[in-house]
Structures are given as C-alpha cells and as structure tokens.
C-alpha positions as CSV (number, residue, x, y, z in Angstrom):
1,M,16.1,-14.7,-4.2
2,Y,15.0,-11.8,-6.4
3,T,11.5,-12.0,-5.0
4,R,12.7,-12.0,-1.4
5,L,14.9,-9.0,-2.1
6,F,12.0,-7.2,-3.6
7,L,9.9,-7.8,-0.5
8,L,12.7,-6.6,1.7
9,I,13.2,-3.4,-0.3
10,A,9.5,-2.7,-0.1
11,L,9.5,-3.2,3.8
12,T,12.7,-1.0,4.2
13,S,11.0,1.7,2.2
14,H,7.9,1.6,4.4
15,L,9.8,1.6,7.6
16,A,11.9,4.6,6.3
17,C,8.7,6.4,5.7
18,S,7.0,5.4,8.9
19,G,8.8,8.1,11.0
20,P,12.1,9.1,12.4
21,E,14.0,6.9,14.9
22,P,12.8,7.2,18.5
23,A,14.2,10.2,20.2
24,P,17.3,9.4,22.4
25,E,16.2,8.8,26.1
26,P,18.5,8.9,29.2
27,N,18.2,5.1,29.7
28,A,20.8,2.5,29.4
29,Q,18.4,-0.2,28.2
30,I,17.2,2.1,25.4
31,Q,20.8,3.0,24.5
32,A,21.6,-0.7,24.3
33,W,18.7,-1.4,22.0
34,S,19.7,1.4,19.7
35,E,23.3,0.2,19.5
36,H,22.3,-3.4,18.7
37,Y,19.6,-2.3,16.2
38,Q,22.1,0.0,14.3
39,A,24.7,-2.7,14.4
40,G,22.1,-5.0,12.7
41,L,21.4,-2.5,10.0
42,A,25.1,-2.0,9.4
43,A,25.8,-5.7,9.2
44,F,22.8,-6.2,6.9
45,D,24.0,-3.5,4.5
46,K,27.3,-5.4,4.3
47,S,25.6,-8.8,3.6
48,R,26.9,-10.0,7.0
49,F,23.8,-11.9,7.7
50,P,24.8,-14.0,10.8
51,A,26.0,-10.8,12.5
52,A,22.9,-8.9,11.5
53,E,20.7,-11.7,13.0
54,Q,22.6,-11.7,16.1
55,A,22.3,-8.0,16.6
56,F,18.7,-7.9,15.7
57,A,17.9,-10.8,18.0
58,Q,19.7,-8.9,20.9
59,A,17.8,-5.7,20.0
60,L,14.5,-7.6,20.0
61,T,15.1,-9.1,23.5
62,L,15.7,-5.7,24.9
63,A,12.7,-4.2,23.0
64,E,10.5,-6.9,24.7
65,Q,11.0,-5.0,28.0
66,F,9.6,-1.6,26.6
67,A,6.1,-0.6,27.2
68,P,3.4,-2.6,25.1
69,G,3.0,-1.2,21.5
70,D,6.4,0.4,21.6
71,Q,7.5,1.0,17.9
72,R,11.0,-0.2,18.7
73,Y,9.8,-3.8,19.2
74,T,7.6,-3.7,16.0
75,R,10.5,-2.2,13.9
76,T,13.0,-4.7,15.2
77,A,10.7,-7.7,14.6
78,H,10.1,-6.6,11.0
79,Q,13.8,-6.3,10.3
80,L,14.6,-9.7,11.8
81,A,11.7,-11.4,10.1
82,Q,12.7,-9.9,6.6
83,L,16.3,-11.1,7.2
84,H,14.8,-14.6,7.8
85,I,13.0,-14.4,4.5
86,L,16.0,-13.2,2.6
87,R,17.8,-16.3,4.1
88,G,15.0,-18.8,3.2
89,E,14.1,-19.3,6.8
90,L,10.4,-18.8,6.1
91,A,9.0,-20.7,9.2
92,R,11.0,-18.3,11.4
93,A,9.7,-15.3,9.7
94,E,6.2,-16.6,9.8
95,S,6.5,-17.2,13.6
96,L,7.5,-13.5,14.1
97,Y,4.7,-12.2,12.0
98,L,2.2,-14.4,13.9
99,H,3.4,-13.0,17.1
100,L,3.2,-9.3,15.8
101,R,-0.4,-10.1,14.5
102,E,-1.4,-11.2,18.0
103,L,0.1,-8.2,19.6
104,E,-1.5,-5.8,17.2
105,N,-4.9,-7.5,17.3
106,P,-6.4,-4.7,19.5
107,L,-5.4,-2.0,17.0
108,A,-7.9,-0.6,14.5
109,A,-8.5,-2.7,11.5
110,D,-7.1,0.0,9.2
111,N,-4.0,0.7,11.4
112,A,-1.1,1.0,8.9
113,E,1.4,-1.0,11.0
114,K,-1.3,-3.8,11.4
115,L,-1.9,-4.0,7.7
116,L,1.9,-4.1,7.1
117,T,2.2,-7.2,9.4
118,L,-0.7,-8.9,7.6
119,D,0.8,-8.2,4.2
120,K,4.2,-9.5,5.2
121,L,2.6,-12.5,6.8
122,A,0.9,-13.1,3.4
123,D,4.2,-12.8,1.7
124,T,5.7,-15.6,3.7
125,Y,2.7,-17.8,2.9
126,R,3.0,-17.0,-0.8
127,L,6.8,-18.0,-0.7
128,Q,5.9,-21.1,1.1
129,K,3.3,-21.9,-1.6
130,R,0.6,-21.8,0.9
131,L,-1.5,-19.9,-1.7
132,S,-4.9,-20.1,-0.2
133,E,-3.8,-18.7,3.0
134,A,-1.9,-15.9,1.1
135,I,-4.8,-15.1,-1.0
136,T,-7.2,-14.8,2.0
137,L,-4.9,-12.5,3.8
138,Y,-4.0,-10.3,0.6
139,G,-7.7,-10.0,0.0
140,Q,-8.3,-8.7,3.6
141,V,-5.5,-6.2,3.3
142,L,-6.5,-5.0,-0.1
143,S,-10.1,-4.3,1.0
144,L,-8.8,-2.1,3.9
145,Q,-6.1,-0.4,1.6
146,Q,-8.6,0.6,-0.9
147,K,-10.6,2.4,1.7
148,H,-8.0,4.0,3.8
149,Q,-4.6,4.0,1.8
150,G,-3.5,5.2,-1.6
151,D,-3.7,3.7,-5.0
152,Q,-0.1,2.8,-5.4
153,T,-0.2,0.7,-2.1
154,S,-3.4,-1.0,-3.2
155,A,-1.9,-1.6,-6.7
156,Q,1.1,-3.5,-5.1
157,T,-1.0,-5.7,-3.0
158,M,-3.4,-6.4,-5.8
159,Q,-0.5,-7.4,-8.1
160,K,0.7,-9.8,-5.4
161,L,-2.8,-11.2,-5.1
162,A,-2.7,-11.7,-8.9
163,D,0.6,-13.6,-8.7
164,S,-0.8,-15.9,-6.0
165,H,-3.8,-16.7,-8.1
166,R,-1.5,-17.3,-11.2
167,L,0.6,-19.8,-9.1
168,Q,-2.8,-21.6,-8.5
169,D,-3.3,-21.6,-12.3
170,N,-6.2,-19.2,-12.0
171,H,-5.1,-17.3,-14.9
172,S,-8.3,-15.5,-15.7
173,I,-8.5,-14.1,-12.2
174,A,-4.8,-13.2,-12.2
175,D,-5.0,-11.4,-15.5
176,T,-8.0,-9.3,-14.4
177,L,-6.2,-8.4,-11.1
178,S,-3.1,-7.4,-12.9
179,Q,-5.0,-5.1,-15.3
180,R,-6.8,-3.6,-12.4
181,A,-3.6,-3.0,-10.6
182,R,-2.1,-1.5,-13.7
183,A,-5.2,0.9,-13.8
184,L,-4.4,2.1,-10.3
185,T,-0.8,2.6,-11.2
186,L,-1.8,4.7,-14.1
187,R,-4.2,6.7,-12.1
188,T,-1.4,7.4,-9.6
189,Q,0.9,8.6,-12.4
190,A,-1.9,10.7,-13.8
191,H,-2.5,12.4,-10.4
192,G,1.1,13.2,-10.1
193,Y,1.1,15.0,-13.5
194,F,-2.2,16.7,-12.5
195,V,-0.7,18.3,-9.3
196,Q,2.2,19.6,-11.4
197,G,-0.3,21.2,-13.8
198,K,0.8,18.9,-16.6
199,Y,-2.9,18.1,-17.8
200,K,-1.9,16.9,-21.3
201,K,0.2,14.2,-19.8
202,A,-2.3,13.2,-17.2
203,E,-5.3,12.9,-19.5
204,P,-4.3,10.0,-21.7
205,L,-3.0,8.1,-18.6
206,L,-6.5,8.4,-16.9
207,R,-8.3,7.5,-20.2
208,S,-6.1,4.3,-20.2
209,A,-7.0,3.6,-16.6
210,L,-10.7,4.2,-17.2
211,A,-10.6,1.8,-20.2
212,L,-8.8,-1.0,-18.2
213,Q,-11.5,-0.6,-15.4
214,E,-14.4,-0.7,-17.7
215,Q,-13.1,-3.6,-19.4
216,H,-12.5,-5.6,-16.2
217,L,-15.0,-4.3,-13.9
218,G,-17.8,-3.0,-16.1
219,R,-19.0,0.6,-16.6
220,S,-21.0,0.7,-13.4
221,H,-18.5,-0.5,-10.9
222,P,-17.9,1.9,-7.9
223,D,-14.2,1.6,-8.3
224,L,-14.5,3.8,-11.5
225,A,-15.8,6.8,-9.5
226,R,-12.4,8.2,-8.5
227,T,-11.0,7.9,-12.1
228,C,-14.0,9.8,-13.4
229,Y,-13.5,12.4,-10.7
230,Y,-10.0,12.9,-11.6
231,M,-11.0,13.1,-15.2
232,G,-13.5,15.9,-14.2
233,R,-10.8,17.7,-12.3
234,I,-8.4,17.8,-15.3
235,Y,-11.2,19.3,-17.6
236,D,-12.3,21.6,-14.8
237,A,-8.8,23.0,-14.3
238,Q,-8.7,23.9,-18.0
239,D,-12.2,25.5,-18.0
240,R,-13.6,22.8,-20.2
241,Y,-16.9,22.8,-18.5
242,R,-19.0,20.3,-20.5
243,P,-16.5,17.3,-20.2
244,A,-15.8,18.2,-16.6
245,E,-19.5,18.3,-15.7
246,H,-20.0,14.9,-17.6
247,F,-17.3,13.2,-15.7
248,Y,-18.3,14.7,-12.3
249,R,-21.9,13.5,-12.8
250,R,-20.7,10.1,-13.7
251,A,-18.5,10.0,-10.6
252,L,-21.5,10.9,-8.4
253,A,-23.6,8.3,-9.9
254,L,-20.9,5.6,-9.4
255,A,-20.1,6.6,-5.9
256,G,-23.7,6.8,-4.7
257,A,-24.6,8.5,-1.4
258,K,-21.1,8.3,0.0
259,D,-19.2,10.7,-2.3
260,P,-15.9,10.3,-0.4
261,D,-14.1,12.8,-2.8
262,R,-16.8,15.4,-2.3
263,V,-17.6,15.4,-6.1
264,Q,-20.8,17.4,-5.4
265,V,-18.8,20.3,-4.1
266,S,-16.7,20.4,-7.3
267,L,-19.7,20.1,-9.5
268,D,-21.6,22.9,-7.8
269,A,-18.6,25.2,-8.1
270,L,-18.2,24.2,-11.7
271,I,-21.8,25.0,-12.6
272,T,-21.5,28.5,-10.8
273,R,-18.3,29.3,-12.8
274,S,-19.7,28.0,-16.0
275,A,-22.8,30.2,-15.5
276,E,-20.7,33.3,-14.8
277,A,-18.7,32.6,-17.9
278,T,-21.6,32.3,-20.2
279,P,-22.4,35.6,-22.0
C-alpha cells in the first residue's frame, strides 16, 4: 500500500506541474467533464474511492469525445489508472496505460507525457512482479530522461530500476544503480546551493557525487562530465582559476565533441579573466 501511495503522490505532483486546468469553454460537454473530474478529485481526497472511480470514469467517457491529443483525456486516464493501482486493480491500470501508450505513440520519443505514461506502465509491471518488462521500460525511460530531463527525475527512475533488479536478486546491479541515483540527487542538491551562491555547501556535495560516480562508473565515463562542469562553475564563481580550469578541461574531455553544457565557452571566459587578473 505504501508503494502504491508513493507512486500516486509522484504522479499527482507531476500533473500539478504540467500546467493549469484547461480554460473554461462555452460548451456543455466540457463543463460536464470538468464537473465529473473535479468530483473525482474531491472524492479521492476523502478516500471515497468508489465515488471517485465513478466520477473519473464518467469524465473519461466525456473526454473521449474531445479532439485527439486533448490533455483532458490524458489527465483523466492517469487519475483513474492511479486509483486502480491504489486499490490493487493492477490489470485495469495496465489496460489504461497500454491504451495511452498507443494513443501517444506518434509523439516524439522525448515527449514528457509519453515518458510519464511509459514510467507508470513500468510501475504497474513492477507491482505485478513482471520485473523483466518493468526493467526494459524503465531503461528506455531513463535513457531519454538523462538526455532531456533533469537529474532528479532521472534519479527517481534509476532508483526504481534498482529496486526492480533487487527484486530479481541482481543485488550488484541494484547497488550500483542506487549509488548512481544517489550521485544524481547530490548533484541536484549541490546545484540548488550553487544558484543561491552557497558555494561552501555545494562543493562537498559535488565531491561526494563525483566520488560515487568514479567508483561505480569509472573515471572516464561521460556521465561524470556534468559533475566536473558544476565543480568548475563553483570554483569559477569564487575566482579560483586553477581548480576551475582543471574541472572545465576534464568536463570537456569527458563530454567529447558534443559539449551540451557549452563548457568551452565557460573555459574561454575563465582563461580571459585569469589573464586579466594576473599582474
């Protein structure tokens, strides 16, 4: 039950951040959808699950008549699926997510809503102990999240992937993934301190993240590039030119020709400032 509730909270947070409710339109069908959807949310908040299911199901039926790709259908389907998960009705949740996956198939691979659907479908497989299917989906989602979404989102998926491997008794793989997820979480926390100008708090967190990545990925893995770049920025902001240059150059060597963080620009600016500061 705790795991199911955690998954639901994570989904609710995502949906809350995905944008405001659709603007009211002068249409009786849309008004009816809104009334049923809001009634479902209210019933859910009061743990009146049968009433919530009925309201969400009615809202979903109405949303089916909207234009293809309408966010109201997606939002309602996610809420209903998560209600099924909370009630242990995993097959019903899976059916909804499979339908959403089919509808979202034409979208770009890195589309946020498409990734959310795949992630939640993987959750249903994990809860059903269909671990190989869950691991495959989590791996696909994680690969795209690491390219297009933030560290914290990637860390959450990486930890779920670790949990799935642990349930298969793949403890070595699970431990490595957990430590990598921990490194991403530390990097996120460090970046938060950095943007606040709290460099002394950010630096030890980044050093811990870098140590974890070196231990579990090796010193030459590309995933270390951003951690080294952040280290360089911390020293750069404090006019500590030599360590900043060291980490910028290491980040460039790890990132190769891609340089997604534009480290070269930061390095060039650092070299110019350093030369001007030298008597």
